[in-house]
Each structure stands twice: as structure tokens, then as C-alpha cells.
C-alpha positions as a Markdown table, in Angstrom:
| # | Residue | x | y | z |
|---|---|---|---|---|
| 1 | Unk | 128.3 | 35.1 | -18.3 |
| 2 | Unk | 126.6 | 32.5 | -15.5 |
| 3 | Unk | 123.9 | 34.3 | -12.4 |
| 4 | Unk | 121.9 | 33.2 | -10.1 |
| 5 | Unk | 118.7 | 33.7 | -12.5 |
| 6 | Unk | 120.2 | 32.0 | -15.1 |
| 7 | Unk | 118.2 | 28.1 | -16.1 |
| 8 | Unk | 118.1 | 25.9 | -18.1 |
| 9 | Unk | 115.3 | 24.0 | -20.1 |
| 10 | Unk | 113.8 | 21.5 | -18.4 |
| 11 | Unk | 114.7 | 18.9 | -21.9 |
| 12 | Unk | 118.0 | 20.4 | -21.3 |
| 13 | Unk | 118.7 | 19.3 | -18.2 |
| 14 | Unk | 117.0 | 16.1 | -18.6 |
| 15 | Unk | 119.4 | 15.4 | -21.0 |
| 16 | Unk | 122.4 | 16.5 | -18.7 |
| 17 | Unk | 121.2 | 14.2 | -16.1 |
| 18 | Unk | 121.0 | 11.4 | -18.4 |
| 19 | Unk | 125.6 | 12.2 | -19.7 |
| 20 | Unk | 126.0 | 12.6 | -16.1 |
| 21 | Unk | 124.4 | 9.5 | -14.7 |
| 22 | Unk | 126.3 | 7.3 | -17.4 |
| 23 | Unk | 129.7 | 9.0 | -17.0 |
| 24 | Unk | 129.6 | 8.6 | -13.3 |
| 25 | Unk | 128.8 | 4.8 | -13.6 |
| 26 | Unk | 131.4 | 4.6 | -16.6 |
| 27 | Unk | 134.6 | 6.6 | -14.8 |
| 28 | Unk | 134.0 | 4.5 | -11.2 |
| 29 | Unk | 133.1 | 1.5 | -13.1 |
| 30 | Unk | 136.5 | 1.9 | -15.2 |
| 31 | Unk | 137.9 | 2.3 | -11.4 |
| 32 | Unk | 136.9 | -0.4 | -10.0 |
| 33 | Unk | 137.6 | -2.5 | -12.4 |
| 34 | Unk | 141.3 | -1.5 | -12.9 |
| 35 | Unk | 141.3 | -1.7 | -9.0 |
| 36 | Unk | 144.0 | 1.3 | -8.1 |
| 37 | Unk | 141.8 | 3.1 | -6.0 |
| 38 | Unk | 138.2 | 5.0 | -6.6 |
| 39 | Unk | 136.6 | 7.9 | -4.6 |
| 40 | Unk | 136.8 | 7.8 | -1.3 |
| 41 | Unk | 133.1 | 7.0 | -0.2 |
| 42 | Unk | 133.4 | 3.9 | -2.2 |
| 43 | Unk | 136.3 | 2.5 | -0.2 |
| 44 | Unk | 134.6 | 3.4 | 3.2 |
| 45 | Unk | 131.8 | 1.1 | 1.6 |
| 46 | Unk | 134.6 | -1.4 | 1.5 |
| 47 | Unk | 136.3 | -1.2 | 4.7 |
| 48 | Unk | 132.6 | -1.5 | 6.4 |
| 49 | Unk | 132.0 | -4.9 | 4.7 |
| 50 | Unk | 134.8 | -5.8 | 5.9 |
| 51 | Unk | 135.1 | -5.2 | 9.6 |
| 52 | Unk | 131.3 | -6.6 | 9.5 |
| 53 | Unk | 131.3 | -8.8 | 6.8 |
| 54 | Unk | 129.2 | -7.4 | 4.8 |
| 55 | Unk | 127.8 | -6.8 | 1.3 |
| 56 | Unk | 129.2 | -3.7 | 0.1 |
| 57 | Unk | 126.2 | -3.0 | -2.8 |
| 58 | Unk | 124.2 | -3.2 | 0.3 |
| 59 | Unk | 126.1 | -0.9 | 2.7 |
| 60 | Unk | 126.9 | 1.7 | -0.5 |
| 61 | Unk | 122.5 | 1.3 | -0.6 |
| 62 | Unk | 122.4 | 2.4 | 3.2 |
| 63 | Unk | 125.4 | 4.8 | 3.4 |
| 64 | Unk | 123.2 | 6.7 | 0.0 |
| 65 | Unk | 119.7 | 7.0 | 2.2 |
| 66 | Unk | 121.4 | 8.3 | 5.5 |
| 67 | Unk | 123.3 | 10.8 | 3.0 |
| 68 | Unk | 120.0 | 11.4 | 1.5 |
| 69 | Unk | 118.6 | 11.7 | 4.5 |
| 70 | Unk | 121.1 | 14.1 | 6.0 |
| 71 | Unk | 120.9 | 16.0 | 3.2 |
| 72 | Unk | 117.0 | 16.4 | 4.6 |
| 73 | Unk | 118.7 | 17.9 | 7.4 |
| 74 | Unk | 120.6 | 20.3 | 5.9 |
| 75 | Unk | 118.3 | 21.9 | 3.3 |
| 76 | Unk | 115.6 | 22.6 | 7.0 |
| 77 | Unk | 112.9 | 21.3 | 5.2 |
| 78 | Unk | 110.9 | 17.9 | 4.0 |
| 79 | Unk | 110.9 | 17.2 | 0.6 |
| 80 | Unk | 110.0 | 14.2 | -0.5 |
| 81 | Unk | 110.7 | 14.0 | -3.9 |
| 82 | Unk | 114.0 | 15.1 | -3.8 |
| 83 | Unk | 114.9 | 12.5 | -1.0 |
| 84 | Unk | 112.7 | 9.8 | -4.0 |
| 85 | Unk | 115.4 | 10.9 | -6.4 |
| 86 | Unk | 118.9 | 10.3 | -4.9 |
| 87 | Unk | 117.8 | 6.9 | -3.8 |
| 88 | Unk | 116.3 | 6.3 | -7.1 |
| 89 | Unk | 119.7 | 7.6 | -8.7 |
| 90 | Unk | 121.4 | 5.0 | -6.1 |
| 91 | Unk | 119.7 | 2.1 | -8.3 |
| 92 | Unk | 120.2 | 3.1 | -11.7 |
| 93 | Unk | 123.9 | 4.2 | -10.6 |
| 94 | Unk | 124.9 | 0.4 | -8.9 |
| 95 | Unk | 122.4 | -1.5 | -12.4 |
| 96 | Unk | 124.7 | 0.9 | -13.9 |
| 97 | Unk | 127.9 | 0.1 | -12.8 |
| 98 | Unk | 127.5 | -4.0 | -13.0 |
| 99 | Unk | 127.2 | -2.8 | -16.5 |
| 100 | Unk | 130.2 | -1.7 | -17.3 |
| 101 | Unk | 132.0 | -3.4 | -15.2 |
| 102 | Unk | 131.5 | -6.4 | -16.6 |
| 103 | Unk | 132.1 | -4.5 | -20.4 |
| 104 | Unk | 135.9 | -3.4 | -18.2 |
| 105 | Unk | 136.5 | -7.5 | -17.2 |
| 106 | Unk | 136.5 | -8.5 | -20.4 |
| 107 | Unk | 138.4 | -6.6 | -21.8 |
| 108 | Unk | 140.8 | -7.5 | -19.3 |
| 109 | Unk | 141.3 | -4.7 | -17.0 |
| 110 | Unk | 141.8 | -6.1 | -14.2 |
| 111 | Unk | 145.2 | -8.2 | -15.3 |
| 112 | Unk | 146.5 | -5.1 | -16.9 |
| 113 | Unk | 150.4 | -4.4 | -15.1 |
| 114 | Unk | 149.7 | -2.4 | -12.0 |
| 115 | Unk | 151.3 | 0.9 | -13.9 |
| 116 | Unk | 148.2 | 1.0 | -16.7 |
| 117 | Unk | 145.9 | 0.2 | -13.4 |
| 118 | Unk | 146.8 | 3.3 | -12.1 |
| 119 | Unk | 146.3 | 5.7 | -15.1 |
| 120 | Unk | 143.3 | 3.9 | -15.8 |
| 121 | Unk | 141.9 | 4.5 | -12.3 |
| 122 | Unk | 142.5 | 8.6 | -12.1 |
| 123 | Unk | 140.9 | 8.2 | -15.7 |
| 124 | Unk | 138.6 | 7.1 | -14.3 |
| 125 | Unk | 138.0 | 9.3 | -11.1 |
| 126 | Unk | 138.8 | 12.3 | -13.4 |
| 127 | Unk | 135.2 | 11.6 | -15.4 |
| 128 | Unk | 133.3 | 10.9 | -12.3 |
| 129 | Unk | 134.2 | 14.2 | -11.5 |
| 130 | Unk | 133.2 | 15.7 | -14.4 |
| 131 | Unk | 129.9 | 13.7 | -14.5 |
| 132 | Unk | 129.1 | 15.2 | -11.2 |
| 133 | Unk | 129.3 | 18.6 | -12.4 |
| 134 | Unk | 127.2 | 18.1 | -14.7 |
| 135 | Unk | 124.4 | 16.5 | -12.8 |
| 136 | Unk | 124.6 | 19.6 | -10.3 |
| 137 | Unk | 124.1 | 21.9 | -12.4 |
| 138 | Unk | 121.8 | 19.7 | -14.3 |
| 139 | Unk | 119.8 | 19.4 | -10.7 |
| 140 | Unk | 117.1 | 17.2 | -11.2 |
| 141 | Unk | 118.5 | 14.2 | -9.6 |
| 142 | Unk | 121.0 | 13.0 | -8.7 |
| 143 | Unk | 123.7 | 10.8 | -6.0 |
| 144 | Unk | 122.7 | 11.7 | -2.3 |
| 145 | Unk | 126.7 | 11.9 | -1.7 |
| 146 | Unk | 127.0 | 14.7 | -4.4 |
| 147 | Unk | 123.2 | 16.2 | -3.5 |
| 148 | Unk | 125.6 | 17.0 | -0.2 |
| 149 | Unk | 128.4 | 18.7 | -1.7 |
| 150 | Unk | 126.1 | 20.6 | -3.6 |
| 151 | Unk | 124.0 | 21.2 | -0.4 |
| 152 | Unk | 127.2 | 22.5 | 1.3 |
| 153 | Unk | 128.6 | 24.3 | -1.5 |
| 154 | Unk | 126.1 | 26.8 | -2.0 |
| 155 | Unk | 124.0 | 27.4 | 1.3 |
| 156 | Unk | 126.7 | 26.9 | 3.5 |
| 157 | Unk | 130.4 | 27.9 | 1.8 |
| 158 | Unk | 129.5 | 30.6 | -0.8 |
| 159 | Unk | 129.6 | 28.5 | -4.0 |
| 160 | Unk | 133.5 | 27.1 | -3.6 |
| 161 | Unk | 133.0 | 24.1 | -4.8 |
| 162 | Unk | 137.0 | 22.4 | -3.7 |
| 163 | Unk | 135.5 | 23.3 | 0.1 |
| 164 | Unk | 132.5 | 21.1 | -0.2 |
| 165 | Unk | 134.2 | 18.3 | -1.6 |
| 166 | Unk | 136.8 | 18.9 | 0.8 |
| 167 | Unk | 133.5 | 19.2 | 3.9 |
| 168 | Unk | 131.9 | 16.4 | 2.0 |
| 169 | Unk | 135.2 | 13.7 | 2.6 |
| 170 | Unk | 135.6 | 14.2 | 6.0 |
| 171 | Unk | 132.9 | 11.5 | 7.2 |
| 172 | Unk | 134.0 | 9.0 | 5.1 |
| 173 | Unk | 137.5 | 9.9 | 5.7 |
| 174 | Unk | 136.5 | 9.2 | 10.0 |
| 175 | Unk | 134.8 | 5.7 | 8.2 |
| 176 | Unk | 137.9 | 4.3 | 7.7 |
| 177 | Unk | 140.7 | 5.3 | 10.2 |
| 178 | Unk | 137.3 | 3.5 | 12.5 |
| 179 | Unk | 137.7 | 0.6 | 9.9 |
| 180 | Unk | 141.1 | 0.4 | 10.2 |
| 181 | Unk | 140.9 | 0.8 | 14.5 |
| 182 | Unk | 139.5 | -2.4 | 14.0 |
| 183 | Unk | 140.7 | -4.6 | 11.6 |
| 184 | Unk | 144.2 | -2.9 | 11.1 |
| 185 | Unk | 143.9 | -2.9 | 7.9 |
| 186 | Unk | 142.8 | -0.7 | 5.1 |
| 187 | Unk | 141.1 | -1.6 | 1.9 |
| 188 | Unk | 140.6 | 0.0 | -1.9 |
| 189 | Unk | 142.5 | 3.0 | -1.3 |
| 190 | Unk | 145.4 | 3.6 | -3.6 |
| 191 | Unk | 146.6 | 6.6 | -6.5 |
| 192 | Unk | 143.0 | 7.0 | -7.4 |
| 193 | Unk | 141.6 | 7.6 | -4.6 |
| 194 | Unk | 144.1 | 9.8 | -2.6 |
| 195 | Unk | 143.4 | 11.4 | -6.3 |
| 196 | Unk | 140.1 | 11.9 | -6.1 |
| 197 | Unk | 140.2 | 13.2 | -2.8 |
| 198 | Unk | 143.1 | 15.6 | -3.4 |
| 199 | Unk | 141.8 | 17.1 | -7.1 |
| 200 | Unk | 138.0 | 16.3 | -7.7 |
| 201 | Unk | 137.0 | 19.5 | -6.2 |
| 202 | Unk | 139.2 | 21.7 | -8.6 |
| 203 | Unk | 137.3 | 19.3 | -11.8 |
| 204 | Unk | 134.5 | 20.0 | -10.8 |
| 205 | Unk | 135.1 | 23.4 | -10.5 |
| 206 | Unk | 136.8 | 23.5 | -13.6 |
| 207 | Unk | 134.0 | 21.4 | -16.0 |
| 208 | Unk | 131.5 | 23.8 | -14.8 |
| 209 | Unk | 133.7 | 26.0 | -17.1 |
| 210 | Unk | 134.3 | 23.6 | -19.5 |
| 211 | Unk | 132.1 | 21.0 | -20.2 |
| 212 | Unk | 128.9 | 22.2 | -21.2 |
| 213 | Unk | 129.2 | 25.8 | -20.5 |
| 214 | Unk | 126.2 | 26.8 | -21.3 |
| 215 | Unk | 124.8 | 24.3 | -18.9 |
| 216 | Unk | 124.1 | 26.6 | -15.4 |
| 217 | Unk | 123.6 | 26.0 | -11.8 |
| 218 | Unk | 120.2 | 25.2 | -11.6 |
| 219 | Unk | 120.4 | 25.1 | -8.0 |
| 220 | Unk | 117.8 | 25.9 | -5.4 |
| 221 | Unk | 117.2 | 24.9 | -1.4 |
| 222 | Unk | 114.4 | 22.1 | -2.8 |
| 223 | Unk | 112.3 | 20.8 | -5.6 |
């Protein structure tokens, strides 16, 4: 049984980080290529991009940096290595997403019938939710948004994964609502997005128990 005192060896945590990063990019790329809805933060960036006629990648980077800054406030101290690590994660994450989207596009996933694209989008969301569990437990570096939910979970919400995910989803939902008020359109929100909002926390909690079960929550407020 896991206790708050159990920690993993650094080598195992590094392997978990790499697996989590690749699976996250794979799952996100699959849902993006399927074009039937993805994670709520990505959808928020797409809607902002349509509103201000900006680049989605640049907006995702800006939102990620702002989230990394927010995390510094939430942990109540300046942790420069944590901040740098989160920005580095975004860079690697973006590279692998581009790589996987290119592969899936060559395989013809964007041209599949809608029903199959919905199934693949849900599969992609499931995969990246599992990946979040893996690298959150490794707790070396992670996407700033996922670190936010990790901090909320252990410092503010008594370890409840589902509650932390719902709280973490409030800002992008507000962003999409504001964009809709300005443009009267909603982009990149579909079955995959709704599935992500409803089930991300449950999938993460289940993955904590059943995927790499000997990977403990190596959480601490600062690195």
C-alpha cells in the first residue's frame, strides 16, 4: 500500500517521465488528427486563436507559461527549476505532437468516417489521461496545466484527483465562453472534449492504481 513516505528511484522516475511524455503527445495527436474534440485546454487555445487571428501553437505556449507562473503562486515560493522544467516539457511535447499528427495524417485518420473519428478521439483522450497519471507520479517535470492539477490535488483538495481536474478545467471553460461571446462560434469542442471534461479525473485516479502501480506519488511542493 502506498504511503506519503514511499519514493521511487530516480532512474525509474525518469523512465516514467519519458513514457508519460510520449503517451501524452501520442494521445493528444490522435485526438487532434481525428478532429472530433480534444482536451479542453487545447480547445480553449483554438478558440482564442480564431478570435484574435493568432497562431494556436504560440497561444498554447503563452498559456503554458502563464500556468507555470500560476504554479509558483500556488506553491507559495519561487521554484525556478520547476518553472524551467515545465517550459522545457511544453517544447518537447509540441515536437512530438507534430511528429505523431504527421504520421496519423499519412495514415488517413482525418478522412475516416465521423463515427470512427469519434472513437479515436475518445481513445486519444483516454491515452493522454493515463499519461498524466504516470508523469504526475514521477513528478520530475510535467506540463504546467497538469502540474496545476497536481498541486491543487495534494495541497488544496486532500488528494482527490477528480476534484482537482474539475477545478483545473474552470479557466479554459471560461476562456471558451468569453470567446463565444465575442465570436458567436465554438471551435474544437466535440465528443472528445466532453469526454475529457467528464472522465479525465476518473481515468487518472484509476491509472494511479492500475498502470505502473509501483510508481508512487513522488509529490512535494517544490523541487
